N, CA, C and O atoms as a Tinker XYZ file with bonds, in Angstrom:
   524  protein
     1  N    -20.038000   58.222000 -100.221000    73     2
     2  CA   -19.757000   56.977000  -99.533000    64     1     3
     3  C    -19.109000   55.993000 -100.497000    63     2     4     5
     4  O    -19.742000   55.031000 -100.934000    81     3
     5  N    -17.891000   56.230000 -100.813000    73     3     6
     6  CA   -17.197000   55.370000 -101.760000    64     5     7
     7  C    -16.738000   54.066000 -101.120000    63     6     8     9
     8  O    -16.441000   53.113000 -101.840000    81     7
     9  N    -16.669000   53.990000  -99.788000    73     7    10
    10  CA   -16.204000   52.779000  -99.110000    64     9    11
    11  C    -17.300000   51.772000  -98.834000    63    10    12    13
    12  O    -17.005000   50.669000  -98.372000    81    11
    13  N    -18.555000   52.106000  -99.099000    73    11    14
    14  CA   -19.673000   51.212000  -98.787000    64    13    15
    15  C    -19.597000   49.856000  -99.486000    63    14    16    17
    16  O    -19.805000   48.843000  -98.818000    81    15
    17  N    -19.316000   49.771000 -100.780000    73    15    18
    18  CA   -19.249000   48.449000 -101.418000    64    17    19
    19  C    -18.163000   47.555000 -100.806000    63    18    20    21
    20  O    -18.339000   46.340000 -100.710000    81    19
    21  N    -17.052000   48.153000 -100.398000    73    19    22
    22  CA   -15.989000   47.361000  -99.782000    64    21    23
    23  C    -16.431000   46.813000  -98.425000    63    22    24    25
    24  O    -16.153000   45.660000  -98.095000    81    23
    25  N    -17.112000   47.635000  -97.652000    73    23    26
    26  CA   -17.590000   47.204000  -96.336000    64    25    27
    27  C    -18.610000   46.090000  -96.495000    63    26    28    29
    28  O    -18.577000   45.109000  -95.753000    81    27
    29  N    -19.507000   46.231000  -97.448000    73    27    30
    30  CA   -20.525000   45.204000  -97.690000    64    29    31
    31  C    -19.863000   43.899000  -98.113000    63    30    32    33
    32  O    -20.255000   42.826000  -97.654000    81    31
    33  N    -18.874000   43.983000  -98.975000    73    31    34
    34  CA   -18.165000   42.781000  -99.431000    64    33    35
    35  C    -17.471000   42.090000  -98.264000    63    34    36    37
    36  O    -17.544000   40.867000  -98.139000    81    35
    37  N    -16.812000   42.845000  -97.424000    73    35    38
    38  CA   -16.125000   42.279000  -96.262000    64    37    39
    39  C    -17.124000   41.609000  -95.325000    63    38    40    41
    40  O    -16.877000   40.509000  -94.832000    81    39
    41  N    -18.248000   42.271000  -95.081000    73    39    42
    42  CA   -19.262000   41.698000  -94.195000    64    41    43
    43  C    -19.844000   40.403000  -94.769000    63    42    44    45
    44  O    -20.084000   39.451000  -94.027000    81    43
    45  N    -20.070000   40.365000  -96.067000    73    43    46
    46  CA   -20.599000   39.156000  -96.706000    64    45    47
    47  C    -19.607000   38.001000  -96.546000    63    46    48    49
    48  O    -20.001000   36.877000  -96.236000    81    47
    49  N    -18.333000   38.280000  -96.755000    73    47    50
    50  CA   -17.308000   37.237000  -96.613000    64    49    51
    51  C    -17.235000   36.739000  -95.176000    63    50    52    53
    52  O    -17.158000   35.533000  -94.942000    81    51
    53  N    -17.259000   37.652000  -94.215000    73    51    54
    54  CA   -17.203000   37.263000  -92.799000    64    53    55
    55  C    -18.412000   36.419000  -92.430000    63    54    56    57
    56  O    -18.263000   35.390000  -91.771000    81    55
    57  N    -19.593000   36.825000  -92.836000    73    55    58
    58  CA   -20.795000   36.050000  -92.525000    64    57    59
    59  C    -20.789000   34.694000  -93.222000    63    58    60    61
    60  O    -21.278000   33.712000  -92.664000    81    59
    61  N    -20.248000   34.628000  -94.417000    73    59    62
    62  CA   -20.147000   33.341000  -95.114000    64    61    63
    63  C    -19.217000   32.399000  -94.364000    63    62    64    65
    64  O    -19.521000   31.214000  -94.223000    81    63
    65  N    -18.093000   32.906000  -93.882000    73    63    66
    66  CA   -17.176000   32.073000  -93.097000    64    65    67
    67  C    -17.830000   31.589000  -91.806000    63    66    68    69
    68  O    -17.682000   30.427000  -91.426000    81    67
    69  N    -18.536000   32.463000  -91.150000    73    67    70
    70  CA   -19.232000   32.080000  -89.911000    64    69    71
    71  C    -20.288000   31.025000  -90.212000    63    70    72    73
    72  O    -20.428000   30.058000  -89.463000    81    71
    73  N    -21.025000   31.198000  -91.288000    73    71    74
    74  CA   -22.049000   30.219000  -91.659000    64    73    75
    75  C    -21.439000   28.859000  -91.947000    63    74    76    77
    76  O    -21.981000   27.836000  -91.530000    81    75
    77  N    -20.324000   28.836000  -92.652000    73    75    78
    78  CA   -19.664000   27.562000  -92.942000    64    77    79
    79  C    -19.220000   26.885000  -91.652000    63    78    80    81
    80  O    -19.383000   25.675000  -91.498000    81    79
    81  N    -18.662000   27.655000  -90.727000    73    79    82
    82  CA   -18.184000   27.071000  -89.472000    64    81    83
    83  C    -19.319000   26.515000  -88.622000    63    82    84    85
    84  O    -19.171000   25.457000  -88.010000    81    83
    85  N    -20.442000   27.209000  -88.578000    73    83    86
    86  CA   -21.533000   26.778000  -87.701000    64    85    87
    87  C    -22.506000   25.797000  -88.342000    63    86    88    89
    88  O    -23.119000   24.995000  -87.637000    81    87
    89  N    -22.659000   25.843000  -89.641000    73    87    90
    90  CA   -23.655000   24.995000  -90.285000    64    89    91
    91  C    -23.116000   23.636000  -90.712000    63    90    92    93
    92  O    -23.887000   22.686000  -90.845000    81    91
    93  N    -21.828000   23.526000  -90.926000    73    91    94
    94  CA   -21.262000   22.242000  -91.331000    64    93    95
    95  C    -20.412000   21.698000  -90.198000    63    94    96    97
    96  O    -19.444000   22.329000  -89.774000    81    95
    97  N    -20.776000   20.545000  -89.720000    73    95    98
    98  CA   -20.045000   19.944000  -88.606000    64    97    99
    99  C    -18.750000   19.301000  -89.084000    63    98   100   101
   100  O    -17.765000   19.272000  -88.346000    81    99
   101  N    -18.738000   18.790000  -90.299000    73    99   102
   102  CA   -17.556000   18.078000  -90.779000    64   101   103
   103  C    -16.479000   19.027000  -91.313000    63   102   104   105
   104  O    -15.291000   18.707000  -91.266000    81   103
   105  N    -16.880000   20.164000  -91.807000    73   103   106
   106  CA   -15.900000   21.104000  -92.344000    64   105   107
   107  C    -15.338000   21.951000  -91.211000    63   106   108   109
   108  O    -16.064000   22.365000  -90.307000    81   107
   109  N    -14.071000   22.194000  -91.272000    73   107   110
   110  CA   -13.467000   23.080000  -90.289000    64   109   111
   111  C    -12.459000   23.971000  -90.994000    63   110   112   113
   112  O    -11.747000   23.539000  -91.901000    81   111
   113  N    -12.417000   25.185000  -90.570000    73   111   114
   114  CA   -11.482000   26.141000  -91.121000    64   113   115
   115  C    -10.368000   26.297000  -90.106000    63   114   116   117
   116  O    -10.611000   26.669000  -88.957000    81   115
   117  N     -9.169000   26.017000  -90.522000    73   115   118
   118  CA    -8.024000   26.056000  -89.623000    64   117   119
   119  C     -7.197000   27.294000  -89.922000    63   118   120   121
   120  O     -6.349000   27.293000  -90.815000    81   119
   121  N     -7.455000   28.340000  -89.170000    73   119   122
   122  CA    -6.752000   29.594000  -89.383000    64   121   123
   123  C     -5.312000   29.524000  -88.877000    63   122   124   125
   124  O     -4.476000   30.317000  -89.308000    81   123
   125  N     -5.005000   28.595000  -87.975000    73   123   126
   126  CA    -3.672000   28.511000  -87.390000    64   125   127
   127  C     -2.693000   27.698000  -88.236000    63   126   128   129
   128  O     -1.491000   27.725000  -87.971000    81   127
   129  N     -3.173000   26.986000  -89.235000    73   127   130
   130  CA    -2.300000   26.134000  -90.040000    64   129   131
   131  C     -1.138000   26.900000  -90.687000    63   130   132   133
   132  O     -0.001000   26.437000  -90.598000    81   131
   133  N     -1.368000   28.033000  -91.325000    73   131   134
   134  CA    -0.234000   28.767000  -91.903000    64   133   135
   135  C      0.774000   29.227000  -90.837000    63   134   136   137
   136  O      1.978000   29.263000  -91.092000    81   135
   137  N      0.280000   29.575000  -89.656000    73   135   138
   138  CA     1.179000   29.984000  -88.576000    64   137   139
   139  C      2.034000   28.811000  -88.109000    63   138   140   141
   140  O      3.241000   28.965000  -87.923000    81   139
   141  N      1.418000   27.630000  -87.914000    73   139   142
   142  CA     2.193000   26.448000  -87.515000    64   141   143
   143  C      3.232000   26.104000  -88.564000    63   142   144   145
   144  O      4.377000   25.805000  -88.229000    81   143
   145  N      2.845000   26.144000  -89.830000    73   143   146
   146  CA     3.774000   25.839000  -90.911000    64   145   147
   147  C      4.946000   26.820000  -90.921000    63   146   148   149
   148  O      6.093000   26.408000  -91.095000    81   147
   149  N      4.676000   28.082000  -90.740000    73   147   150
   150  CA     5.732000   29.091000  -90.711000    64   149   151
   151  C      6.669000   28.865000  -89.533000    63   150   152   153
   152  O      7.887000   28.955000  -89.688000    81   151
   153  N      6.114000   28.569000  -88.348000    73   151   154
   154  CA     6.949000   28.334000  -87.166000    64   153   155
   155  C      7.820000   27.094000  -87.337000    63   154   156   157
   156  O      8.997000   27.113000  -86.978000    81   155
   157  N      7.254000   26.016000  -87.882000    73   155   158
   158  CA     8.035000   24.796000  -88.086000    64   157   159
   159  C      9.123000   25.010000  -89.130000    63   158   160   161
   160  O     10.228000   24.490000  -88.976000    81   159
   161  N      8.835000   25.763000  -90.190000    73   159   162
   162  CA     9.849000   26.060000  -91.207000    64   161   163
   163  C     10.958000   26.925000  -90.606000    63   162   164   165
   164  O     12.133000   26.717000  -90.906000    81   163
   165  N     10.600000   27.872000  -89.779000    73   163   166
   166  CA    11.591000   28.723000  -89.112000    64   165   167
   167  C     12.488000   27.880000  -88.211000    63   166   168   169
   168  O     13.707000   28.050000  -88.210000    81   167
   169  N     11.881000   26.965000  -87.439000    73   167   170
   170  CA    12.676000   26.085000  -86.579000    64   169   171
   171  C     13.644000   25.240000  -87.399000    63   170   172   173
   172  O     14.802000   25.077000  -87.017000    81   171
   173  N     13.177000   24.705000  -88.519000    73   171   174
   174  CA    14.034000   23.881000  -89.377000    64   173   175
   175  C     15.209000   24.697000  -89.914000    63   174   176   177
   176  O     16.335000   24.202000  -89.971000    81   175
   177  N     14.951000   25.939000  -90.306000    73   175   178
   178  CA    16.043000   26.794000  -90.786000    64   177   179
   179  C     17.056000   27.059000  -89.673000    63   178   180   181
   180  O     18.261000   27.080000  -89.923000    81   179
   181  N     16.576000   27.259000  -88.455000    73   179   182
   182  CA    17.481000   27.491000  -87.320000    64   181   183
   183  C     18.320000   26.259000  -87.008000    63   182   184   185
   184  O     19.518000   26.364000  -86.749000    81   183
   185  N     17.679000   25.083000  -87.033000    73   183   186
   186  CA    18.433000   23.848000  -86.791000    64   185   187
   187  C     19.556000   23.719000  -87.816000    63   186   188   189
   188  O     20.698000   23.430000  -87.458000    81   187
   189  N     19.235000   23.930000  -89.073000    73   187   190
   190  CA    20.224000   23.781000  -90.142000    64   189   191
   191  C     21.317000   24.845000  -90.036000    63   190   192   193
   192  O     22.492000   24.546000  -90.253000    81   191
   193  N     20.944000   26.073000  -89.706000    73   191   194
   194  CA    21.926000   27.155000  -89.627000    64   193   195
   195  C     22.932000   26.935000  -88.500000    63   194   196   197
   196  O     24.109000   27.263000  -88.647000    81   195
   197  N     22.482000   26.390000  -87.391000    73   195   198
   198  CA    23.352000   26.181000  -86.231000    64   197   199
   199  C     23.908000   24.762000  -86.168000    63   198   200   201
   200  O     24.747000   24.460000  -85.320000    81   199
   201  N     23.448000   23.901000  -87.053000    73   199   202
   202  CA    23.834000   22.472000  -87.047000    64   201   203
   203  C     23.603000   21.836000  -85.681000    63   202   204   205
   204  O     24.364000   20.968000  -85.253000    81   203
   205  N     22.560000   22.270000  -85.012000    73   203   206
   206  CA    22.162000   21.707000  -83.718000    64   205   207
   207  C     20.744000   21.185000  -83.862000    63   206   208   209
   208  O     19.810000   21.946000  -84.114000    81   207
   209  N     20.594000   19.865000  -83.699000    73   207   210
   210  CA    19.308000   19.229000  -83.915000    64   209   211
   211  C     18.842000   18.565000  -82.626000    63   210   212   213
   212  O     19.606000   17.811000  -82.023000    81   211
   213  N     17.617000   18.820000  -82.184000    73   211   214
   214  CA    17.095000   18.085000  -81.034000    64   213   215
   215  C     17.067000   16.591000  -81.349000    63   214   216   217
   216  O     16.804000   16.204000  -82.488000    81   215
   217  N     17.334000   15.756000  -80.356000    73   215   218
   218  CA    17.350000   14.308000  -80.578000    64   217   219
   219  C     15.977000   13.809000  -81.014000    63   218   220   221
   220  O     15.879000   12.940000  -81.881000    81   219
   221  N     14.914000   14.354000  -80.419000    73   219   222
   222  CA    13.559000   13.963000  -80.798000    64   221   223
   223  C     12.687000   15.209000  -80.937000    63   222   224   225
   224  O     12.903000   16.224000  -80.274000    81   223
   225  N     11.713000   15.101000  -81.807000    73   223   226
   226  CA    10.701000   16.143000  -81.988000    64   225   227
   227  C      9.331000   15.488000  -81.906000    63   226   228   229
   228  O      9.117000   14.427000  -82.492000    81   227
   229  N      8.407000   16.102000  -81.191000    73   227   230
   230  CA     7.025000   15.625000  -81.116000    64   229   231
   231  C      6.147000   16.643000  -81.830000    63   230   232   233
   232  O      6.197000   17.839000  -81.545000    81   231
   233  N      5.348000   16.147000  -82.757000    73   231   234
   234  CA     4.475000   17.039000  -83.518000    64   233   235
   235  C      3.056000   16.483000  -83.554000    63   234   236   237
   236  O      2.847000   15.271000  -83.605000    81   235
   237  N      2.093000   17.389000  -83.528000    73   235   238
   238  CA     0.677000   17.048000  -83.700000    64   237   239
   239  C      0.191000   17.791000  -84.933000    63   238   240   241
   240  O      0.255000   19.019000  -84.993000    81   239
   241  N     -0.294000   17.044000  -85.912000    73   239   242
   242  CA    -0.741000   17.631000  -87.175000    64   241   243
   243  C     -2.254000   17.544000  -87.274000    63   242   244   245
   244  O     -2.847000   16.511000  -86.963000    81   243
   245  N     -2.873000   18.627000  -87.707000    73   243   246
   246  CA    -4.319000   18.683000  -87.839000    64   245   247
   247  C     -4.784000   18.252000  -89.223000    63   246   248   249
   248  O     -5.944000   17.876000  -89.394000    81   247
   249  N     -3.901000   18.301000  -90.209000    73   247   250
   250  CA    -4.267000   17.976000  -91.593000    64   249   251
   251  C     -3.158000   17.180000  -92.261000    63   250   252   253
   252  O     -1.992000   17.273000  -91.878000    81   251
   253  N     -3.535000   16.399000  -93.260000    73   251   254
   254  CA    -2.586000   15.602000  -94.039000    64   253   255
   255  C     -1.539000   16.488000  -94.709000    63   254   256   257
   256  O     -0.358000   16.143000  -94.735000    81   255
   257  N     -1.968000   17.622000  -95.248000    73   255   258
   258  CA    -1.016000   18.484000  -95.957000    64   257   259
   259  C      0.041000   19.052000  -95.007000    63   258   260   261
   260  O      1.199000   19.203000  -95.396000    81   259
   261  N     -0.341000   19.365000  -93.777000    73   259   262
   262  CA     0.627000   19.816000  -92.775000    64   261   263
   263  C      1.653000   18.726000  -92.501000    63   262   264   265
   264  O      2.858000   18.971000  -92.465000    81   263
   265  N      1.147000   17.531000  -92.310000    73   263   266
   266  CA     1.991000   16.390000  -91.997000    64   265   267
   267  C      2.995000   16.123000  -93.114000    63   266   268   269
   268  O      4.189000   15.975000  -92.853000    81   267
   269  N      2.521000   16.061000  -94.347000    73   267   270
   270  CA     3.405000   15.759000  -95.470000    64   269   271
   271  C      4.457000   16.853000  -95.670000    63   270   272   273
   272  O      5.627000   16.554000  -95.911000    81   271
   273  N      4.052000   18.086000  -95.571000    73   271   274
   274  CA     4.973000   19.202000  -95.755000    64   273   275
   275  C      6.081000   19.181000  -94.695000    63   274   276   277
   276  O      7.262000   19.293000  -95.023000    81   275
   277  N      5.697000   19.037000  -93.438000    73   275   278
   278  CA     6.677000   19.055000  -92.355000    64   277   279
   279  C      7.525000   17.790000  -92.371000    63   278   280   281
   280  O      8.715000   17.835000  -92.058000    81   279
   281  N      6.927000   16.674000  -92.728000    73   279   282
   282  CA     7.671000   15.407000  -92.788000    64   281   283
   283  C      8.814000   15.496000  -93.790000    63   282   284   285
   284  O      9.941000   15.106000  -93.483000    81   283
   285  N      8.534000   16.007000  -94.988000    73   283   286
   286  CA     9.581000   16.144000  -96.000000    64   285   287
   287  C     10.663000   17.122000  -95.544000    63   286   288   289
   288  O     11.849000   16.903000  -95.789000    81   287
   289  N     10.256000   18.183000  -94.890000    73   287   290
   290  CA    11.204000   19.177000  -94.394000    64   289   291
   291  C     12.133000   18.546000  -93.354000    63   290   292   293
   292  O     13.344000   18.765000  -93.383000    81   291
   293  N     11.557000   17.755000  -92.430000    73   291   294
   294  CA    12.365000   17.144000  -91.380000    64   293   295
   295  C     13.221000   15.996000  -91.903000    63   294   296   297
   296  O     14.340000   15.797000  -91.431000    81   295
   297  N     12.712000   15.241000  -92.866000    73   295   298
   298  CA    13.519000   14.164000  -93.458000    64   297   299
   299  C     14.757000   14.739000  -94.144000    63   298   300   301
   300  O     15.814000   14.109000  -94.129000    81   299
   301  N     14.644000   15.907000  -94.735000    73   299   302
   302  CA    15.794000   16.548000  -95.372000    64   301   303
   303  C     16.853000   16.940000  -94.335000    63   302   304   305
   304  O     18.029000   17.078000  -94.670000    81   303
   305  N     16.437000   17.117000  -93.086000    73   303   306
   306  CA    17.377000   17.462000  -92.014000    64   305   307
   307  C     17.932000   16.233000  -91.306000    63   306   308   309
   308  O     18.752000   16.365000  -90.397000    81   307
   309  N     17.500000   15.038000  -91.707000    73   307   310
   310  CA    18.024000   13.824000  -91.101000    64   309   311
   311  C     17.124000   13.195000  -90.054000    63   310   312   313
   312  O     17.572000   12.328000  -89.304000    81   311
   313  N     15.871000   13.609000  -89.983000    73   311   314
   314  CA    14.941000   13.013000  -89.031000    64   313   315
   315  C     14.209000   11.839000  -89.675000    63   314   316   317
   316  O     13.916000   11.851000  -90.871000    81   315
   317  N     13.920000   10.829000  -88.861000    73   315   318
   318  CA    13.102000    9.704000  -89.295000    64   317   319
   319  C     11.943000    9.568000  -88.314000    63   318   320   321
   320  O     12.025000   10.007000  -87.167000    81   319
   321  N     10.872000    8.958000  -88.784000    73   319   322
   322  CA     9.703000    8.767000  -87.924000    64   321   323
   323  C      9.994000    7.643000  -86.941000    63   322   324   325
   324  O     10.290000    6.517000  -87.341000    81   323
   325  N      9.909000    7.953000  -85.671000    73   323   326
   326  CA    10.117000    6.967000  -84.614000    64   325   327
   327  C      8.782000    6.351000  -84.205000    63   326   328   329
   328  O      8.692000    5.148000  -83.960000    81   327
   329  N      7.741000    7.193000  -84.134000    73   327   330
   330  CA     6.411000    6.741000  -83.735000    64   329   331
   331  C      5.373000    7.596000  -84.449000    63   330   332   333
   332  O      5.539000    8.806000  -84.598000    81   331
   333  N      4.298000    6.944000  -84.889000    73   331   334
   334  CA     3.234000    7.656000  -85.602000    64   333   335
   335  C      1.885000    7.106000  -85.166000    63   334   336   337
   336  O      1.674000    5.893000  -85.151000    81   335
   337  N      0.978000    8.002000  -84.812000    73   335   338
   338  CA    -0.378000    7.609000  -84.414000    64   337   339
   339  C     -1.361000    8.407000  -85.258000    63   338   340   341
   340  O     -1.266000    9.631000  -85.351000    81   339
   341  N     -2.308000    7.699000  -85.872000    73   339   342
   342  CA    -3.309000    8.350000  -86.720000    64   341   343
   343  C     -4.670000    8.194000  -86.055000    63   342   344   345
   344  O     -5.062000    7.087000  -85.686000    81   343
   345  N     -5.389000    9.302000  -85.903000    73   343   346
   346  CA    -6.671000    9.315000  -85.203000    64   345   347
   347  C     -7.792000    9.848000  -86.079000    63   346   348   349
   348  O     -7.561000   10.448000  -87.128000    81   347
   349  N     -9.009000    9.611000  -85.617000    73   347   350
   350  CA   -10.179000   10.233000  -86.222000    64   349   351
   351  C    -10.109000   11.730000  -85.911000    63   350   352   353
   352  O     -9.819000   12.096000  -84.772000    81   351
   353  N    -10.365000   12.602000  -86.885000    73   351   354
   354  CA   -10.238000   14.039000  -86.620000    64   353   355
   355  C    -11.296000   14.610000  -85.678000    63   354   356   357
   356  O    -11.159000   15.739000  -85.207000    81   355
   357  N    -12.337000   13.848000  -85.403000    73   355   358
   358  CA   -13.374000   14.337000  -84.503000    64   357   359
   359  C    -13.532000   13.367000  -83.353000    63   358   360   361
   360  O    -13.634000   12.158000  -83.560000    81   359
   361  N    -13.553000   13.895000  -82.139000    73   359   362
   362  CA   -13.682000   13.057000  -80.952000    64   361   363
   363  C    -14.967000   13.415000  -80.215000    63   362   364   365
   364  O    -15.361000   14.580000  -80.155000    81   363
   365  N    -15.615000   12.390000  -79.654000    73   363   366
   366  CA   -16.792000   12.590000  -78.822000    64   365   367
   367  C    -16.347000   12.488000  -77.375000    63   366   368   369
   368  O    -15.749000   11.484000  -76.986000    81   367
   369  N    -16.625000   13.503000  -76.569000    73   367   370
   370  CA   -16.205000   13.448000  -75.170000    64   369   371
   371  C    -16.788000   12.230000  -74.451000    63   370   372   373
   372  O    -17.914000   11.817000  -74.730000    81   371
   373  N    -16.022000   11.664000  -73.532000    73   371   374
   374  CA   -16.439000   10.472000  -72.799000    64   373   375
   375  C    -17.633000   10.780000  -71.910000    63   374   376   377
   376  O    -18.475000    9.909000  -71.691000    81   375
   377  N    -17.722000   11.979000  -71.401000    73   375   378
   378  CA   -18.786000   12.342000  -70.461000    64   377   379
   379  C    -20.114000   12.658000  -71.149000    63   378   380   381
   380  O    -21.018000   13.203000  -70.516000    81   379
   381  N    -20.245000   12.325000  -72.426000    73   379   382
   382  CA   -21.454000   12.651000  -73.171000    64   381   383
   383  C    -22.634000   11.823000  -72.699000    63   382   384   385
   384  O    -22.530000   10.604000  -72.562000    81   383
   385  N    -23.769000   12.493000  -72.446000    73   383   386
   386  CA   -25.022000   11.835000  -72.066000    64   385   387
   387  C    -25.886000   11.759000  -73.324000    63   386   388   389
   388  O    -26.132000   12.786000  -73.957000    81   387
   389  N    -26.359000   10.551000  -73.706000    73   387   390
   390  CA   -27.067000   10.402000  -74.990000    64   389   391
   391  C    -28.393000   11.151000  -75.076000    63   390   392   393
   392  O    -29.445000   10.596000  -74.760000    81   391
   393  N    -28.343000   12.392000  -75.496000    73   391   394
   394  CA   -29.538000   13.196000  -75.765000    64   393   395
   395  C    -29.284000   13.953000  -77.057000    63   394   396   397
   396  O    -28.554000   14.944000  -77.071000    81   395
   397  N    -29.874000   13.493000  -78.118000    73   395   398
   398  CA   -29.671000   14.167000  -79.406000    64   397   399
   399  C    -28.332000   13.781000  -80.004000    63   398   400   401
   400  O    -27.766000   12.735000  -79.686000    81   399
   401  N    -27.843000   14.639000  -80.867000    73   399   402
   402  CA   -26.573000   14.381000  -81.544000    64   401   403
   403  C    -25.409000   14.620000  -80.581000    63   402   404   405
   404  O    -25.385000   15.633000  -79.881000    81   403
   405  N    -24.448000   13.697000  -80.539000    73   403   406
   406  CA   -23.342000   13.870000  -79.600000    64   405   407
   407  C    -22.462000   15.063000  -79.977000    63   406   408   409
   408  O    -22.240000   15.337000  -81.156000    81   407
   409  N    -21.968000   15.763000  -78.963000    73   407   410
   410  CA   -21.050000   16.867000  -79.256000    64   409   411
   411  C    -19.725000   16.297000  -79.755000    63   410   412   413
   412  O    -19.251000   15.277000  -79.254000    81   411
   413  N    -19.142000   16.952000  -80.726000    73   411   414
   414  CA   -17.866000   16.496000  -81.254000    64   413   415
   415  C    -16.909000   17.677000  -81.288000    63   414   416   417
   416  O    -17.306000   18.819000  -81.519000    81   415
   417  N    -15.662000   17.376000  -81.057000    73   415   418
   418  CA   -14.676000   18.445000  -81.147000    64   417   419
   419  C    -13.525000   17.986000  -82.030000    63   418   420   421
   420  O    -13.220000   16.796000  -82.119000    81   419
   421  N    -12.906000   18.941000  -82.666000    73   419   422
   422  CA   -11.816000   18.673000  -83.603000    64   421   423
   423  C    -10.540000   18.411000  -82.820000    63   422   424   425
   424  O    -10.216000   19.140000  -81.882000    81   423
   425  N     -9.821000   17.371000  -83.209000    73   423   426
   426  CA    -8.558000   17.021000  -82.571000    64   425   427
   427  C     -7.512000   16.778000  -83.662000    63   426   428   429
   428  O     -7.869000   16.546000  -84.817000    81   427
   429  N     -6.222000   16.828000  -83.308000    73   427   430
   430  CA    -5.194000   16.534000  -84.316000    64   429   431
   431  C     -5.335000   15.119000  -84.859000    63   430   432   433
   432  O     -5.698000   14.200000  -84.125000    81   431
   433  N     -5.051000   14.946000  -86.131000    73   431   434
   434  CA    -5.179000   13.655000  -86.790000    64   433   435
   435  C     -3.910000   12.821000  -86.602000    63   434   436   437
   436  O     -3.992000   11.619000  -86.351000    81   435
   437  N     -2.751000   13.446000  -86.720000    73   435   438
   438  CA    -1.476000   12.737000  -86.642000    64   437   439
   439  C     -0.690000   13.192000  -85.419000    63   438   440   441
   440  O     -0.539000   14.389000  -85.173000    81   439
   441  N     -0.196000   12.229000  -84.662000    73   439   442
   442  CA     0.748000   12.483000  -83.589000    64   441   443
   443  C      2.023000   11.742000  -83.982000    63   442   444   445
   444  O      2.021000   10.517000  -84.095000    81   443
   445  N      3.103000   12.480000  -84.190000    73   443   446
   446  CA     4.325000   11.877000  -84.713000    64   445   447
   447  C      5.504000   12.264000  -83.828000    63   446   448   449
   448  O      5.622000   13.407000  -83.385000    81   447
   449  N      6.373000   11.285000  -83.581000    73   447   450
   450  CA     7.639000   11.533000  -82.896000    64   449   451
   451  C      8.742000   11.252000  -83.903000    63   450   452   453
   452  O      8.820000   10.165000  -84.475000    81   451
   453  N      9.588000   12.244000  -84.110000    73   451   454
   454  CA    10.720000   12.114000  -85.022000    64   453   455
   455  C     11.991000   11.932000  -84.208000    63   454   456   457
   456  O     12.121000   12.456000  -83.102000    81   455
   457  N     12.913000   11.189000  -84.768000    73   455   458
   458  CA    14.211000   10.962000  -84.147000    64   457   459
   459  C     15.285000   11.416000  -85.128000    63   458   460   461
   460  O     15.220000   11.098000  -86.315000    81   459
   461  N     16.271000   12.157000  -84.636000    73   459   462
   462  CA    17.334000   12.626000  -85.521000    64   461   463
   463  C     18.414000   11.563000  -85.642000    63   462   464   465
   464  O     18.856000   10.984000  -84.650000    81   463
   465  N     18.822000   11.322000  -86.865000    73   463   466
   466  CA    19.881000   10.339000  -87.143000    64   465   467
   467  C     21.110000   11.083000  -87.644000    63   466   468   469
   468  O     21.012000   11.950000  -88.512000    81   467
   469  N     22.260000   10.742000  -87.095000    73   467   470
   470  CA    23.502000   11.396000  -87.494000    64   469   471
   471  C     23.876000   11.057000  -88.934000    63   470   472   473
   472  O     24.601000   11.812000  -89.581000    81   471
   473  N     23.379000    9.912000  -89.444000    73   471   474
   474  CA    23.728000    9.498000  -90.808000    64   473   475
   475  C     22.782000   10.073000  -91.855000    63   474   476   477
   476  O     22.720000    9.575000  -92.978000    81   475
   477  N     22.052000   11.110000  -91.493000    73   475   478
   478  CA    21.171000   11.770000  -92.465000    64   477   479
   479  C     19.835000   11.090000  -92.642000    63   478   480   481
   480  O     19.137000   11.345000  -93.623000    81   479
   481  N     19.460000   10.220000  -91.701000    73   479   482
   482  CA    18.148000    9.612000  -91.750000    64   481   483
   483  C     18.123000    8.246000  -92.388000    63   482   484   485
   484  O     17.051000    7.652000  -92.503000    81   483
   485  N     19.262000    7.718000  -92.810000    73   483   486
   486  CA    19.279000    6.397000  -93.448000    64   485   487
   487  C     19.418000    5.320000  -92.379000    63   486   488   489
   488  O     20.355000    5.343000  -91.580000    81   487
   489  N     18.497000    4.394000  -92.371000    73   487   490
   490  CA    18.539000    3.298000  -91.405000    64   489   491
   491  C     19.456000    2.175000  -91.843000    63   490   492   493
   492  O     19.990000    1.453000  -91.001000    81   491
   493  N     19.651000    2.010000  -93.151000    73   491   494
   494  CA    20.406000    0.876000  -93.666000    64   493   495
   495  C     21.891000    1.154000  -93.847000    63   494   496   497
   496  O     22.640000    0.275000  -94.271000    81   495
   497  N     22.316000    2.361000  -93.530000    73   495   498
   498  CA    23.733000    2.706000  -93.675000    64   497   499
   499  C     24.103000    3.113000  -95.092000    63   498   500   501
   500  O     25.276000    3.357000  -95.372000    81   499
   501  N     23.126000    3.191000  -95.996000    73   499   502
   502  CA    23.420000    3.578000  -97.379000    64   501   503
   503  C     23.955000    5.001000  -97.395000    63   502   504   505
   504  O     23.456000    5.877000  -96.689000    81   503
   505  N     24.947000    5.208000  -98.185000    73   503   506
   506  CA    25.516000    6.550000  -98.293000    64   505   507
   507  C     26.604000    6.824000  -97.285000    63   506   508   509
   508  O     27.229000    7.884000  -97.331000    81   507
   509  N     26.849000    5.898000  -96.373000    73   507   510
   510  CA    27.914000    6.134000  -95.400000    64   509   511
   511  C     29.255000    5.871000  -96.084000    63   510   512   513
   512  O     29.344000    5.074000  -97.017000    81   511
   513  N     30.279000    6.544000  -95.613000    73   511   514
   514  CA    31.594000    6.431000  -96.236000    64   513   515
   515  C     32.536000    5.677000  -95.328000    63   514   516   517
   516  O     33.612000    6.174000  -94.996000    81   515
   517  N     32.146000    4.490000  -94.924000    73   515   518
   518  CA    32.993000    3.697000  -94.036000    64   517   519
   519  C     34.259000    3.259000  -94.750000    63   518   520   521
   520  O     34.257000    3.027000  -95.959000    81   519
   521  N     35.362000    3.148000  -93.973000    73   519   522
   522  CA    36.610000    2.752000  -94.590000    64   521   523
   523  C     36.969000    1.317000  -94.289000    63   522   524
   524  O     38.005000    0.832000  -94.744000    81   523
């Protein structure tokens, strides 16, 4: 049984992840973050390759690092922030009846609307080559 130590190690890691998710209310493991980042990077590459940019983009970010990474990527393509809303990452449902600790669910922290600018994202006209 040469595979037994590997199976035990995998099971320990899985149970540790489950314990972290269920025992800590404030900590959350976001398995979808790398997928969202990859999809947004792919979209940015497609926009640049085809030189076709949507006039506005709406994004919901679950973490600060997601927001900063995507923001810099979009600013390089000529997008500027049109609207930004910052929320508490945990929300208590309105229908909660006060018995014990209120149920909380994880929600996106940042809701951002980007607007594409033809001048590369500069609002003041800097860098334009007017004659």
